[in-house]
C-alpha positions in Angstrom: -41.2 47.5 64.7 -42.0 45.6 61.6 -43.4 49.0 60.2 -40.8 50.6 61.2 -38.1 48.6 59.6 -40.4 48.1 56.6 -39.9 51.8 55.8 -36.5 52.1 56.6 -35.7 49.6 54.5 -37.9 51.7 51.0 -36.2 54.5 52.0 -32.7 52.9 51.3 -34.1 51.8 47.7 -34.9 55.1 47.1 -32.9 56.6 43.5 -32.0 59.9 43.9 -34.1 61.5 41.4 -37.0 60.3 43.7 -37.7 56.9 41.9 -37.7 53.5 42.8 -36.2 51.5 39.8 -38.3 47.9 40.5 -39.9 47.4 36.7 -38.9 50.9 35.7 -38.7 50.1 32.2 -42.0 48.0 31.9 -43.8 50.4 34.9 -42.2 53.9 34.6 -44.7 55.5 37.1 -45.6 52.1 39.0 -43.1 51.0 41.6 -42.4 54.7 42.9 -46.3 55.4 43.0 -46.7 51.9 45.5 -43.3 53.5 47.5 -45.1 56.7 48.3 -48.6 54.6 49.1 -47.2 52.6 51.6 -45.1 55.2 53.4 -47.6 57.9 53.3 -50.3 54.7 54.9 -47.1 54.0 57.3 -47.2 57.3 59.0 -44.4 59.1 57.1 -46.3 62.8 56.6 -46.3 64.3 52.9 -43.6 67.1 53.3 -41.1 64.0 54.1 -38.3 64.9 51.4 -38.6 61.2 49.7 -42.3 61.8 49.5 -41.4 65.5 47.5 -39.0 64.1 45.5 -40.9 61.0 44.3 -43.9 63.1 43.7 -41.4 64.9 41.0 -40.8 62.4 39.9 -44.5 61.2 38.8 -45.2 64.3 37.8 -42.6 64.5 35.2 -44.2 62.0 33.3 -47.8 60.2 33.2 -48.0 56.2 33.1 -48.8 54.3 30.8 -49.8 51.4 32.1 -53.4 50.5 33.5 -51.5 49.3 37.3 -49.3 52.3 37.3 -52.5 54.6 36.7 -54.4 53.0 39.5 -51.2 52.7 42.0 -50.7 56.7 41.0 -54.1 57.7 41.4 -54.1 55.9 45.4 -50.6 57.8 45.8 -51.5 60.9 45.4 -54.4 60.4 47.5 -52.4 59.6 50.8 -50.6 62.5 50.7 -53.4 64.4 50.3 -51.8 67.4 48.6 -55.2 69.6 48.1 -54.6 71.7 45.8 -56.0 73.0 42.2 -53.1 71.7 40.8 -53.0 68.5 42.3 -56.8 68.1 41.7 -55.9 69.0 38.0 -53.3 66.3 38.0 -55.6 63.5 39.0 -58.5 64.7 37.2 -56.1 63.7 33.9 -55.1 61.0 35.1 -58.5 59.4 35.8 -59.6 60.6 32.1 -56.9 59.3 30.8 -57.3 56.0 32.9 -61.6 55.3 31.4 -60.1 56.0 28.2 -58.4 52.6 28.2 -61.7 50.7 29.1 -61.6 48.0 26.7 -63.9 48.6 23.7 -64.4 45.2 23.1 -65.0 44.2 26.3 -66.8 47.2 28.1 -65.9 47.1 32.1 -62.6 45.5 31.2 -59.2 47.4 31.8 -55.7 45.6 30.4 -52.2 46.1 30.2 -53.7 47.9 27.9 -53.1 45.9 25.1 -53.9 42.9 24.8 -57.5 40.6 26.6 -59.5 42.1 29.8 -58.6 40.4 33.3 -59.6 40.8 36.1 -56.2 41.9 37.8 -56.0 44.9 35.9 -59.8 46.2 36.0 -59.4 45.8 39.8 -56.2 48.4 39.9 -58.8 50.7 37.0 -60.8 50.4 40.4 -58.7 51.1 42.8 -56.8 54.3 40.7 -61.0 55.4 40.5 -61.2 55.3 44.2 -58.2 57.2 44.8 -59.4 59.7 42.0 -63.1 59.7 44.4 -60.6 60.8 47.8 -59.4 63.7 45.8 -62.7 64.9 44.8 -63.2 63.2 41.0 -66.3 61.3 40.6 -66.7 58.6 38.4 -69.7 58.6 36.3 -72.4 55.5 37.3 -72.4 54.2 33.8 -68.6 53.2 34.1 -69.4 51.4 37.2 -72.1 49.7 35.8 -70.4 48.4 33.1 -67.9 47.6 35.6 -69.7 45.3 37.4 -71.1 43.4 35.2 -68.1 42.6 33.4 -66.4 42.0 36.9 -69.4 39.0 37.5 -68.3 37.3 34.2 -65.0 36.2 36.2 -67.0 33.9 38.7 -67.7 31.5 36.0 -70.2 29.6 38.8 -72.2 32.5 39.6 -75.2 31.7 37.4 -74.6 27.4 37.6 -75.0 27.7 40.9 -77.8 30.0 41.1 -79.5 27.6 38.7 -78.6 24.4 39.8 -78.0 25.6 43.4 -74.6 23.5 43.6 -71.1 23.7 44.0 -68.0 21.5 45.3 -67.8 23.3 48.8 -71.2 24.1 49.5 -71.6 24.6 53.9 -75.1 24.8 54.6 -77.8 26.7 51.5 -74.7 29.2 50.8 -72.9 28.4 47.5 -69.0 29.3 47.2 -67.2 30.2 44.2 -64.3 31.8 43.4 -63.3 34.4 40.5 -60.6 34.1 37.8 -58.2 36.1 35.9 -60.0 36.1 32.3 -63.9 35.7 32.6 -65.5 32.3 32.7 -63.0 31.0 33.6 -60.4 30.6 30.8 -56.8 29.8 31.5 -56.7 30.0 34.9 -58.8 28.2 37.9 -60.5 30.0 40.5 -57.6 31.5 42.6 -57.4 33.7 46.4 -56.1 37.0 44.5 -58.9 37.1 42.2 -61.5 36.2 44.7 -60.3 38.9 46.6 -59.6 41.5 43.3 -63.3 40.4 42.4 -64.8 41.8 46.3 -62.6 44.8 46.3 -64.2 45.8 42.6 -67.7 45.0 43.6 -67.5 46.9 46.9 -65.8 50.0 45.0 -68.3 49.8 42.7 -71.4 49.5 45.0 -70.1 52.3 48.1 -68.6 55.1 44.9 -71.3 54.8 41.9 -73.3 58.3 42.2 -76.7 57.1 41.5 -76.1 53.1 43.1 -76.2 50.2 41.4 -79.4 49.2 41.2 -82.2 45.9 40.1 -80.5 42.8 38.8 -77.6 43.8 38.8 -77.3 44.8 42.4 -78.8 41.1 43.7 -76.3 40.0 41.5 -73.3 41.8 43.2 -74.8 40.7 46.3 -75.3 36.7 45.6 -71.4 37.1 44.1 -70.3 38.5 47.3 -71.7 35.9 49.6 -70.6 32.9 47.1 -67.0 34.5 46.7 -66.8 35.1 50.8 -67.9 31.3 50.9 -64.9 30.6 48.5 -62.3 32.4 50.7 -63.8 30.9 54.1 -63.5 27.4 52.3 -60.0 28.0 50.9 -58.2 30.5 53.3 -54.7 30.3 54.3 -52.0 32.9 54.6 -48.8 30.7 53.1 -49.7 30.7 49.4 -52.1 32.1 47.1 -55.0 29.2 47.1 -55.9 28.0 43.9 -52.9 29.3 41.9 -49.9 28.7 44.1 -48.0 32.3 42.7 -48.5 35.8 43.5 -48.7 35.4 47.4 -48.0 38.7 48.2 -50.6 40.3 45.7 -53.0 37.9 47.4 -52.5 38.8 51.0 -53.1 42.2 49.3 -56.3 41.4 48.0 -57.5 40.0 51.6 -56.1 43.0 53.4 -58.4 45.2 50.6 -61.5 42.6 51.4 
């Protein structure tokens, strides 16, 4: 019943051109893509007039922000339009999203201007997840760069492996969350970023065509264990632990994890 009420609420907010207007000036395709994804995952069929109108709106203009690329590719995969035109559209968007990878900080994504952050990197990875569902594979070297860069957002990973200590440990396991900027710059460890880091690592480990290997793979698994321990130590559903903001983004991350 709650899901059905949510669907009706989203449908009531759709405009005649097929769009949803939340943050539409900054993220033209983002809110509409997110609405389509939510509707599709809630059981609305792809042929529903609201979804069809939204897809026409999205087709009129490509996104320019990383968040919008990620949401749109997820939405396109969710409606599962298995046509050549649809796949070529998704392939073009995927190519553009790959091109937005930071040259200064390979393996990371920004708005696309400004500094790389884990939030944008997460939505780039989610976009690649949507692309993969549409049969578009991302090269192994891209995923490997993503893993190495993402691990830098867990500032205590190296320290805990060397010194074997970290606040919040239980037994022999170490605890370490993720941060918005690499190396814990500016913002502390938080639930939203820890779930984002876990999401990125899981997607990379699952979707990398040739697999994550060697020391990078062992670092990935150690990072995963430490991040899950951090979530265990700090878990709540009433706020974003470590950074009392963006609660719903954090809960979305928990669902992904």
